[in-house]
C-alpha positions as CSV (number, residue, x, y, z in Angstrom):
1,X,-29.0,-34.2,18.2
2,X,-30.8,-34.4,21.5
3,X,-31.0,-37.4,23.9
4,X,-32.7,-40.5,22.6
5,X,-35.1,-39.9,25.5
6,X,-36.8,-37.5,23.0
7,X,-37.4,-40.5,20.7
8,X,-38.7,-42.7,23.5
9,X,-41.3,-40.7,25.4
10,X,-43.7,-42.4,27.8
11,X,-47.3,-41.2,27.7
12,X,-50.8,-41.8,26.6
13,X,-52.1,-42.2,23.0
14,X,-53.4,-42.0,20.5
15,X,-51.0,-39.5,19.0
16,X,-47.6,-38.1,20.0
17,X,-48.0,-35.0,17.8
18,X,-51.8,-34.5,18.3
19,X,-52.2,-35.6,21.9
20,X,-49.0,-35.8,23.8
21,X,-47.6,-32.6,22.4
22,X,-50.7,-30.4,22.9
23,X,-51.2,-31.8,26.4
24,X,-47.6,-30.9,27.3
25,X,-48.0,-27.4,25.8
26,X,-51.2,-26.7,27.7
27,X,-49.6,-27.8,31.0
28,X,-46.6,-25.5,30.4
29,X,-48.9,-22.6,29.4
30,X,-51.0,-23.1,32.5
31,X,-47.9,-22.7,34.7
32,X,-47.0,-19.5,32.7
33,X,-50.4,-18.0,33.2
34,X,-51.2,-18.0,37.0
35,X,-53.7,-15.1,36.7
36,X,-55.8,-16.7,34.0
37,X,-59.5,-17.2,34.7
38,X,-60.2,-19.1,31.5
39,X,-58.4,-20.1,28.3
40,X,-58.8,-20.3,24.5
41,X,-57.0,-22.8,22.3
42,X,-56.8,-22.1,18.5
43,X,-55.8,-25.1,16.5
44,X,-54.4,-24.7,12.9
45,X,-53.6,-26.9,9.9
46,X,-53.1,-30.6,10.5
47,X,-53.6,-30.2,14.2
48,X,-57.1,-28.9,13.6
49,X,-57.9,-31.1,10.6
50,X,-57.5,-34.4,12.6
51,X,-57.6,-33.1,16.1
52,X,-61.0,-34.4,17.1
53,X,-60.0,-37.9,16.0
54,X,-56.8,-37.7,18.0
55,X,-58.5,-36.3,21.1
56,X,-56.5,-33.1,20.9
57,X,-59.3,-31.0,22.4
58,X,-59.8,-33.4,25.2
59,X,-56.1,-33.4,26.1
60,X,-56.0,-29.6,26.1
61,X,-59.2,-29.2,28.1
62,X,-58.1,-31.7,30.7
63,X,-54.7,-30.1,31.1
64,X,-56.2,-26.6,31.7
65,X,-58.9,-27.9,34.0
66,X,-60.7,-26.7,36.1
67,X,-60.8,-23.5,34.1
68,X,-63.2,-23.1,31.2
69,X,-61.5,-23.6,27.9
70,X,-62.7,-22.7,24.4
71,X,-61.3,-24.6,21.5
72,X,-61.4,-23.1,18.0
73,X,-60.6,-25.1,14.8
74,X,-58.9,-23.6,11.8
75,X,-57.9,-26.6,9.5
76,X,-57.5,-24.4,6.4
77,X,-55.0,-22.0,8.0
78,X,-51.4,-23.2,8.1
79,X,-48.7,-21.3,10.0
80,X,-45.3,-21.2,8.4
81,X,-43.1,-23.0,10.9
82,X,-45.0,-26.3,11.1
83,X,-48.4,-27.7,10.1
84,X,-49.2,-28.8,13.7
85,X,-49.7,-25.3,15.2
86,X,-51.7,-24.0,18.0
87,X,-52.2,-20.7,19.8
88,X,-53.0,-20.8,23.5
89,X,-54.5,-17.7,25.1
90,X,-55.0,-16.9,28.8
91,X,-58.1,-14.8,29.4
92,X,-59.3,-12.6,32.3
93,X,-62.9,-12.5,33.5
94,X,-64.0,-10.3,30.5
95,X,-62.3,-12.6,28.0
96,X,-59.5,-10.2,27.4
97,X,-56.2,-11.8,26.4
98,X,-53.6,-11.4,29.1
99,X,-51.1,-13.9,27.8
100,X,-50.6,-16.0,24.6
101,X,-48.2,-18.5,23.2
102,X,-47.9,-19.9,19.7
103,X,-46.5,-23.4,19.9
104,X,-45.9,-26.3,17.4
105,X,-46.1,-30.0,18.0
106,X,-43.3,-31.3,15.7
107,X,-43.6,-35.0,16.3
108,X,-42.8,-37.6,19.0
109,X,-44.4,-35.4,21.6
110,X,-41.9,-32.6,21.0
111,X,-43.0,-29.0,21.1
112,X,-41.2,-25.8,20.0
113,X,-42.2,-22.2,19.6
114,X,-41.3,-19.2,17.4
115,X,-38.2,-18.4,19.5
116,X,-36.7,-21.9,19.5
117,X,-35.7,-24.4,16.9
118,X,-36.3,-28.1,17.3
119,X,-32.9,-28.8,19.0
120,X,-33.2,-27.1,22.3
121,X,-30.7,-29.3,24.1
122,X,-28.1,-30.7,21.7
123,X,-26.2,-33.6,23.1
124,X,-24.6,-35.6,20.3
125,X,-21.6,-34.3,18.5
126,X,-22.4,-36.2,15.4
127,X,-25.7,-36.1,13.5
128,X,-25.2,-38.3,10.5
129,X,-24.8,-42.1,10.1
130,X,-21.7,-41.6,8.0
131,X,-20.0,-39.8,10.9
132,X,-21.0,-42.4,13.4
133,X,-19.8,-45.3,11.2
134,X,-16.4,-43.6,10.9
135,X,-16.4,-43.5,14.7
136,X,-17.2,-47.2,15.0
137,X,-14.4,-48.0,12.6
138,X,-11.8,-45.9,14.3
139,X,-12.8,-47.0,17.8
140,X,-13.9,-50.5,17.1
141,X,-17.2,-49.8,18.8
142,X,-20.9,-50.4,18.1
143,X,-23.7,-47.9,17.6
144,X,-25.0,-48.6,21.1
145,X,-21.5,-47.8,22.5
146,X,-21.7,-44.4,20.9
147,X,-25.0,-43.8,22.6
148,X,-23.5,-45.0,25.9
149,X,-20.4,-42.8,25.5
150,X,-22.5,-39.8,24.8
151,X,-25.4,-40.2,27.3
152,X,-23.6,-42.2,30.0
153,X,-24.7,-45.5,31.5
154,X,-27.6,-43.8,33.2
155,X,-29.5,-43.9,29.8
156,X,-30.2,-47.5,30.6
157,X,-32.5,-46.6,33.5
158,X,-34.7,-44.7,31.0
159,X,-34.5,-47.5,28.4
160,X,-35.4,-50.1,31.1
161,X,-38.5,-48.1,31.9
162,X,-39.4,-47.8,28.2
163,X,-39.0,-51.6,27.7
164,X,-41.3,-52.2,30.7
165,X,-43.9,-49.9,29.3
166,X,-43.6,-51.6,25.9
167,X,-44.0,-55.0,27.4
168,X,-47.0,-53.9,29.5
169,X,-48.7,-52.5,26.4
170,X,-48.2,-55.8,24.6
171,X,-49.6,-57.8,27.6
172,X,-52.6,-55.5,27.9
173,X,-53.2,-55.5,24.2
174,X,-53.3,-59.2,23.8
175,X,-55.7,-59.5,26.8
176,X,-58.1,-56.7,25.9
177,X,-60.9,-57.2,23.4
178,X,-63.9,-55.3,22.0
179,X,-64.4,-52.2,19.9
180,X,-61.9,-49.3,19.8
181,X,-63.3,-45.8,20.6
182,X,-63.8,-43.2,17.9
183,X,-66.8,-44.3,15.8
184,X,-65.3,-46.6,13.2
185,X,-66.4,-49.6,15.2
186,X,-63.1,-51.2,14.6
187,X,-62.7,-54.4,16.6
188,X,-59.4,-55.3,18.3
189,X,-57.5,-58.1,16.6
190,X,-54.4,-58.7,18.8
191,X,-56.1,-61.1,21.2
192,X,-57.5,-63.4,18.6
193,X,-54.3,-63.3,16.5
194,X,-52.3,-64.3,19.6
195,X,-54.7,-67.2,20.3
196,X,-54.6,-68.4,16.7
197,X,-50.7,-68.4,16.8
198,X,-50.8,-71.3,19.2
199,X,-52.4,-73.5,16.5
200,X,-49.7,-72.8,14.0
201,X,-46.1,-73.9,13.7
202,X,-42.9,-72.7,12.0
203,X,-42.8,-69.4,10.1
204,X,-46.6,-69.0,10.2
205,X,-46.6,-69.1,14.0
206,X,-43.7,-66.6,14.1
207,X,-45.4,-64.2,11.7
208,X,-48.7,-64.4,13.6
209,X,-47.1,-63.8,17.0
210,X,-45.2,-60.7,15.7
211,X,-48.5,-59.4,14.1
212,X,-50.3,-59.9,17.5
213,X,-47.6,-58.0,19.4
214,X,-47.6,-55.1,17.0
215,X,-51.4,-54.9,16.9
216,X,-51.5,-55.1,20.7
217,X,-49.5,-52.0,21.2
218,X,-51.0,-50.1,18.3
219,X,-54.5,-50.9,19.6
220,X,-53.6,-49.8,23.1
221,X,-52.4,-46.6,21.7
222,X,-55.6,-46.1,19.7
223,X,-57.6,-46.6,22.9
224,X,-55.6,-43.9,24.7
225,X,-53.5,-46.4,26.7
226,X,-50.0,-45.9,28.1
227,X,-47.3,-46.5,25.5
228,X,-43.7,-45.4,24.6
229,X,-43.2,-43.5,21.4
230,X,-40.8,-45.2,19.0
231,X,-40.5,-42.8,17.4
232,X,-44.2,-41.7,17.6
233,X,-47.5,-42.9,19.0
234,X,-48.9,-43.9,15.6
235,X,-45.8,-46.2,15.0
236,X,-45.3,-47.3,18.6
237,X,-46.0,-51.0,17.9
238,X,-43.1,-51.9,15.6
239,X,-40.1,-51.8,17.9
240,X,-41.6,-53.6,20.8
241,X,-43.1,-56.3,18.6
242,X,-39.8,-57.1,17.0
243,X,-37.8,-57.0,20.2
244,X,-40.3,-59.0,22.2
245,X,-40.4,-61.8,19.6
246,X,-36.6,-61.9,19.3
247,X,-36.2,-62.1,23.0
248,X,-38.6,-64.9,23.2
249,X,-36.9,-66.8,20.3
250,X,-33.3,-66.3,21.3
251,X,-33.6,-65.7,25.1
252,X,-31.7,-62.4,24.9
253,X,-30.9,-60.8,28.2
254,X,-32.5,-57.5,29.1
255,X,-29.1,-55.8,28.8
256,X,-28.9,-56.8,25.1
257,X,-32.4,-55.6,24.5
258,X,-31.6,-52.3,26.1
259,X,-28.5,-52.0,23.9
260,X,-30.7,-52.7,20.9
261,X,-33.1,-50.0,22.0
262,X,-30.1,-47.6,22.3
263,X,-29.2,-48.4,18.7
264,X,-32.8,-48.0,17.5
265,X,-33.1,-44.7,19.3
266,X,-29.9,-43.4,17.6
267,X,-31.4,-44.3,14.2
268,X,-34.6,-42.5,15.0
269,X,-32.6,-39.5,16.3
270,X,-30.7,-39.2,13.0
271,X,-34.0,-39.2,11.1
272,X,-35.4,-36.6,13.4
273,X,-32.4,-34.3,13.2
274,X,-32.0,-34.5,9.4
275,X,-35.6,-34.9,8.2
276,X,-38.7,-35.4,10.3
277,X,-40.7,-38.0,12.2
278,X,-43.9,-36.0,11.9
279,X,-46.7,-37.4,9.7
280,X,-48.0,-33.9,9.3
281,X,-44.7,-32.8,7.8
282,X,-43.5,-35.7,5.7
283,X,-46.3,-38.3,5.8
284,X,-46.4,-41.7,7.3
285,X,-43.0,-42.5,5.8
286,X,-41.5,-40.4,8.6
287,X,-43.4,-42.4,11.2
288,X,-43.8,-46.0,10.2
289,X,-40.8,-45.9,7.9
290,X,-38.6,-44.6,10.8
291,X,-40.1,-47.2,13.2
292,X,-39.2,-49.9,10.7
293,X,-35.7,-48.6,10.3
294,X,-35.3,-48.5,14.1
295,X,-36.6,-52.0,14.6
296,X,-34.5,-53.4,11.7
297,X,-31.3,-51.8,13.1
298,X,-32.1,-53.3,16.6
299,X,-32.8,-56.7,15.2
300,X,-29.6,-56.8,13.0
301,X,-27.5,-55.8,16.0
302,X,-29.1,-58.5,18.2
303,X,-28.5,-61.1,15.5
304,X,-24.8,-60.4,15.3
305,X,-24.7,-57.8,12.5
306,X,-21.8,-55.4,12.0
307,X,-22.3,-51.7,12.2
308,X,-22.5,-51.5,8.4
309,X,-25.1,-54.3,8.3
310,X,-27.1,-52.4,10.9
311,X,-26.9,-49.3,8.8
312,X,-28.0,-51.2,5.7
313,X,-31.0,-52.7,7.5
314,X,-32.0,-49.3,8.7
315,X,-31.7,-47.8,5.3
316,X,-34.0,-50.4,3.8
317,X,-36.6,-49.8,6.5
318,X,-37.0,-46.3,5.2
319,X,-36.4,-46.9,1.5
320,X,-39.2,-49.3,1.1
321,X,-41.7,-47.0,2.8
322,X,-40.8,-44.0,0.7
323,X,-43.8,-41.9,-0.3
324,X,-46.1,-43.5,2.3
325,X,-49.0,-41.1,2.9
326,X,-50.6,-40.2,6.2
327,X,-54.3,-40.5,5.4
328,X,-56.1,-41.7,8.5
329,X,-59.9,-42.3,8.2
330,X,-61.7,-39.8,10.4
331,X,-58.4,-38.6,11.7
332,X,-58.2,-41.6,14.0
333,X,-54.9,-43.5,14.6
334,X,-56.7,-46.7,13.5
335,X,-57.1,-47.2,9.8
336,X,-54.6,-47.7,8.2
337,X,-52.2,-47.0,11.1
338,X,-52.7,-50.1,13.2
339,X,-52.2,-52.6,10.3
340,X,-49.1,-50.7,9.2
341,X,-47.5,-51.4,12.6
342,X,-48.0,-55.1,12.0
343,X,-46.6,-55.2,8.4
344,X,-43.7,-52.8,9.3
345,X,-42.7,-55.2,12.1
346,X,-42.4,-58.1,9.7
347,X,-40.6,-56.0,7.2
348,X,-38.1,-55.0,9.8
349,X,-37.2,-58.6,10.4
350,X,-37.0,-59.2,6.7
351,X,-34.6,-56.3,6.1
352,X,-32.5,-57.4,9.0
353,X,-32.2,-60.9,7.5
354,X,-31.5,-59.4,4.1
355,X,-28.7,-57.2,5.5
356,X,-27.2,-60.1,7.5
357,X,-26.9,-62.1,4.3
358,X,-24.9,-59.3,2.7
359,X,-21.5,-57.8,3.6
360,X,-23.1,-54.5,4.5
361,X,-22.1,-52.8,1.3
362,X,-24.8,-51.1,-0.8
363,X,-25.4,-48.1,-3.1
364,X,-27.9,-45.9,-1.2
365,X,-26.6,-44.9,2.2
366,X,-28.8,-44.3,5.3
367,X,-28.0,-40.6,5.2
368,X,-29.0,-40.4,1.5
369,X,-32.3,-42.2,2.1
370,X,-33.1,-39.8,5.0
371,X,-32.5,-36.9,2.7
372,X,-34.6,-38.5,0.0
373,X,-37.4,-39.1,2.5
374,X,-37.4,-35.5,3.6
375,X,-37.6,-34.2,0.0
376,X,-40.3,-36.7,-0.8
377,X,-42.3,-35.5,2.2
378,X,-41.8,-31.9,1.1
379,X,-43.2,-32.8,-2.3
380,X,-46.3,-34.6,-1.0
381,X,-49.4,-32.5,-1.3
382,X,-50.7,-31.5,2.1
383,X,-53.8,-33.6,1.7
384,X,-51.6,-36.7,2.3
385,X,-49.9,-35.3,5.4
386,X,-52.3,-36.0,8.4
387,X,-55.1,-33.8,7.3
388,X,-57.6,-36.6,6.4
389,X,-58.4,-34.8,3.1
390,X,-57.0,-37.4,0.7
391,X,-56.3,-41.1,0.1
392,X,-58.0,-43.6,2.4
393,X,-59.6,-40.8,4.5
394,X,-62.0,-40.1,1.6
395,X,-63.5,-43.6,1.9
396,X,-65.5,-42.5,4.9
397,X,-67.1,-39.4,3.4
């Protein structure tokens, strides 16, 4: 597994796989093609099917500016390695190809090509939860301590920046109002939900506040704002919403929040290494399900859970999202994506509570549910994997 920095990437929405990844690829290709006078980008599969809604073409054109860039869309053509595929071509003055690169945006802003697999810089010696739990038992340590031992204390500088970006996104989101871009005329809800929370008490207030925080980040992402993937752009509201609300409720120090982020990042890392966090590959279960698992693990740790209770909460976060399709209307990270962030945030707290009430023993392990999720994603028809060809996406036809 790589650094958890690959789980927590800072950038601009609305999609880690369809916006951040292609933008990064275009920037790299531009540096590799100093003699180019213009460019061509050919988008395949899911990247082409929902690219317009995710502003993929805009991200590529901006990255290759000031040169002229032609964008071609081939949504019915899938390359073997990954459904989010693109071919970048550098052209001379006569439009002859002088350099080209086929690249895949595999989720979370990560890109690979035909010569490299997803793990370009392996860092962690263990890649399953079972291995890590054995480590915690033999060493008496916690999941965050395994992260610290592997990555060094300097990982907290990155996590501190991530936490600041998350908080800023919440603050902007509960302040901003109006219609989100994209053509659905979807009105932001975070601001009004946050105001309404002040009129409530008890559990209703708690629920409304966490809804408002998750909506705030998800709406900022949908508007192309600055966010931190956790593990993707489309699911970026879950972890910050849960951690912000817990910090407010229990006055946790920033150091404890950063340790919780470390544990959450480790959970996301395991999913990414053994399955996928790409909606185009396994559906939304890989995005919002993983985000719920990450937030549930972080919450359980903050509330005093044992490593086995943390593992149990994370397992439930994925188990109860199994089979969740990725079917965004018009290819936009808005409907149903934004609401899913809110409900997954509440579910993360529920699974944390459920795990804390137990002794941490259960039948389905985290590693088994990750394997199951991966197989379920493989079995899903491609129309339910970020192509906007099935499910809710058909409602807008």
